[in-house]
N, C-alpha and C positions, 0 to 999 in steps of 0.2 A: 918798248922792249928792253931798254937798257936797265929799267927799274925792277925787273922781275927777280934778278938774283937777290936783291936786296930785301924784297918783299919776302921771298921764300925764308931767308935767313930770319927775318922777324917772326914769321910764322913757327918756324922751328923753335926759336927763343922762347915764344909764348908757350908753345907745347910743352917744352922742357921744363919751364918754370911751374906750370900747372901740375905736371907730374911730380915735381919736387915738392910743390906745396901739399899735393894731396897725400903725399907719403909721410909727410910730417904733421898733417892735420890731426887733431885730437878726435877720437871717435865720439860722435854725439848719438844720444838716444832720444827717442819719443816716448813719453809716458801718457797713456790714457787709462782713465778709471771708469769701470761700469758699476754702479749707476753714475751718469756723467755729472750730477750735480755735486758729487764728492762729499755729500753728507750721508753718513751711514748710522743707523740705529745698532747700538751696541748688541752683539749676538748674530747680527745678519752678515752674509757674506758679500764680498766685492772682488772684483776681477781686475787685474793689472795687466794692461797689454803694453809690451815693450818691443820697440823696433828700432833699429840701427839706421842712421841715415848715411853712414859712410860704409862703403863695402870694398874699397881698396886702400890700403891692404885690408884682407879680411878680419873679422872680429875674432879675437881669441876666446874672450869670456866676457859676459856681463853679469855683474852682481848687483842684486837687489836687496836694499836694507829698508826695514821699518824702524825708525829711531835708530838704535845701536844694534839692532838684531838682523843677522843676516838671515834672509828669508829664501833666497834662491840663487844658485849659480848656474849659467847656461852658456854653452859655446855657440849658441844659435843667434843669428841676426835678429830674429822675430821670435818671441814667445809669450805665453800667457801665464799667469799664475792666480789661482783662486785663494782667497784668503778670508778666514772666519775672524770677524772683528773682535769676537770674545777672547782672542789670544793676546789682545792688547787692553790696556786701560783706556777709558774714554778720554776725548779730548782731540786737540789738533796734533795729528801724527804726521811726520815728515817721511816721505818715500824718497829714497836716494838710488840712483844707479851708477855704478862705476863700471864704464865700458873699456876694455883693452883690446888693441889690435895686435896683430902678429909681429908689429914692430915694437910692442910693448909701450906705446903711447896711449895714455888714459885719459878720459873725459868723464866729467861728473855732471848729473842733472838731478833736479829736485822737483817734486811737486807735494802739495799738502792735501791731506782730506781730513774731515772733522767727523769724529765718533761721538755721537751723542747718547745720553741715557735712554735706556728702553722703558724706564719705569715712569710712568705717570705719577706726579707728585700727590699727596694728598693735600686737601685744603683744610688746614686746622685754625682754630682759634684759641682763646683763653679763657679762663676763670680766675677771678681775683680771690686770693685766700687771704689776703691782708695787704695793709698799706702802712708804710713806715716813713718818717721824715727823711729826706735827703739833702744834704748840704748843698745850696744853690751855687756856691763858689766853686763846686767840683765839676770840672769839664771831663766827665768820666771817659777813660780809655780802656781801662781793664777792671775786671771784677772777679774775685775768687775766694772761696772759703778755703781755710787752712785751719787745723787745730781749733775748730768750732768759732773761729773769728773771721771777719770779713776783711779781705785786702781790696783797697781801692787805689788804682793808679789814674792819676789825672795828667792833662796836658796843657799846652799853651805855654810860650816862652815866660818866664818868670813866675809861672803859677804852677809848673809841674811838680807833683809830689806823689808819694806813696804813703797812705794811711792804713792802720791797722785798728779796727774798732768793732764794738758790739752794735750791730744796726738796730737791736731792740731798744737798747738803753742810750745809744750814742756815746757810750765811754770809749775814749780812745786810749789805745795802749802804746802806740808809737807812731812816729811820723818821720819820713825822710823826704827833704826837699832836694830836687835836681838843681844843679848849677843853671842860672838863667839862660845860658846858650842852648840848652836842650830842651826840645819839645816831646814829653813823655808820651808814650803809646802803651800798647798792650803789655800785661803782666801774667806770668803763670808761677806756679810753685811746684818743684820737683825734687824729691831726696833732700829736703831740707834747705834748698836753694830757692831763691826768688830771681826770676829773670824778667828783665824788663827792655823793651824796645824803645827806640827813638824815632822820630817821624822822618827827618831828612839827613840826619848826621850819619847813616849807615853804621850805626853803633849800638850795640846793646850792652846792659849792665847785669852783674851778678851780685846778689847780696845774701847774707844770712837771713834766712826767713823770720827768725825770731827777733834779732837785734837790728836788722837792716843796715848792718855794717857791710859796705862794698867790699867785695872779695875778688872780683875779676871783671873783666869787660871782653867783648868781642866785636867782630865786624860781620856784616852780611852784605851780599852784593845786590840785593833788591835796592832800587832808587828810593824807597820809602819802607818803613815799618808801620804796620797797622795793628792787627789783633796777634794774640799769643794765648796758647793753651798748650796741654801736653797729653798724652795717651799713656803716661807711665814709662814710657821709653824714649819718646822723641818729644822735642819742643816742635809745636805745629804753629806755624806763622802765616799771616795773610798779608798782603801788601797792596790792597786796593784792586787787585786784578781777579780773575777767577780762579787763581792758583792757591793750593795749601801746601806749603813748603815744610817738610819734615826735616828737622835738624837734629845732629847728634849733640846731647847737652854736655858733653865733655871736650869734644874736639870742635864743635860749632860747625862741622861741615854739613852740607846739604846732602841727604841720603835718598830722598826721592820727593817727587812733586806730583800732587793730584790735582787734575783740572776739573773744576766742579760744573756739572753739566745736568740739564734735563732735557726732555725731547725737543724743544725749541732752540737749543744752543746752551750757550754759556751763562752762569750767573756771575757777574762781575761786582765790583765793590764791596767784596766781602770784608768785614770790619771786625769787631770783637768777638772773640770765640770762647766756646766752652765744650769740653769733651766729656761726654757721659756713657759709658758702657757701649763703645763702638760707634757711637754717634757724635758728629760736631754740629753744634748749634751755632750759627753765625748770624749777626745782624748785617743786613743788607744797607749799606750807607745811603742816606737821604730818603730811606722809605720807612715805612712802618711794618717791615715784613722781617721775620727771622726764618732762615733757611735751615731745614733739618737734614744733614748730609751723612751719607754712609762713608766713615772714615776709611774703609778698605778700597773704595773705588771712586769717590767723588760723586756718585749719583745723589742727586737731591731726592730725598724720601717724602718731604712734605715742605710746604710753604705755611708759615704760622702768621695770620693776619693779626697784628697788635694795634690796629686802628681803635681809637677812642680810649686807650689806656689811661692817658694823662687827661685830666678834666682841663677845660678851658681855663687859662690863666693869664693874669694882665702882665705877667713877667715877660717883656719883649726879648730877654736874654735867653729864654728857653730854647734849646737846639734839639737835635735829633736824637732818637731813640739809640741807646748804645750801653752796653753792659748787661751780661748774662752770668749768674753764678747758681750753681747747682747746690742746694744743701740736701745732703744725703739722708741725714737723720729725719729731716721734714719730708723729704721727697717732694720738694717744691724748688721753683726757680724764682730767684731774685732778680728782677729786671729794673732798669732805670735809663736815664738818659744824660746828656750832657746839660749841666745846670738845672737839671730837674728838681723840683721842690719835694718829690716824693720817690720812693722805691716801692715796688709791688712784689708781693709774693704771689706766684701765679702758677697753675697747673695747665698745661696744653691738652687740648682735646679736639 
């Protein structure tokens, strides 16, 4: 019996600590999505069910964000929100709740859903309209027509360069060689400036498009630079993921990012790019496929099977398909690959 007062004090102490801990505890929310697989076809509805696990002190408000967009604010501990996925671009979306209790303690929780394209891509192929020689020392990273001349950017340390030439006659007009420390990647030309990415240096260069005199350089946050094109307003960059990154050509700041999807998920390894009339054509690295992508939303409109384009060759150095340039006057695409002996004029159908 002499131990009861001490035991009573311990119980009171524990209760007091529990009460104090509860009052200082950050309110937590539980988030559940319907349908439960968290994969939504773009345009379909989904429901977000939110409930708080902490009721003392009471919930003051819960805010639901999708990306940076505030979708709902409620003072209830449990509520549901029905959302149409067409209000957001396809891709991986972050859902965030911030719950605040009456003592102004806040807690945050996250879940993710994937919104995929609702368009079944066409299956296209190609017709060869011409074949031209291609320098087998060119490890092709970027290809683009400008002022009726072909610009080709090549890669590899000690071999990276930019070449301006006539693909029909092979007459060269200008060449710029990168410093050996840089591995050249995609190129594009906008407003008389040629922009070039590097592979892992997180750096890009800007040149006068005619003289190839370097006039600026810029940094980017992606770990790697791959392909580059432009829509007349933005630089559009790939980095080996499923993302297309739209960059301001003057400030070099990222203005938006599209995630490239089709009904089965994401298209990764996007490489060399070409923009034509609202559509981005992208080599899919290590494959014989070109993805035709809606530049407004990242949805794949078609997969173009380029299998069999390059005849069997004894050159063991031949690497993957890479390089797409659209010739507006001919209404044809010029395509080639890394160290390929030929460049092909093709029409997709």
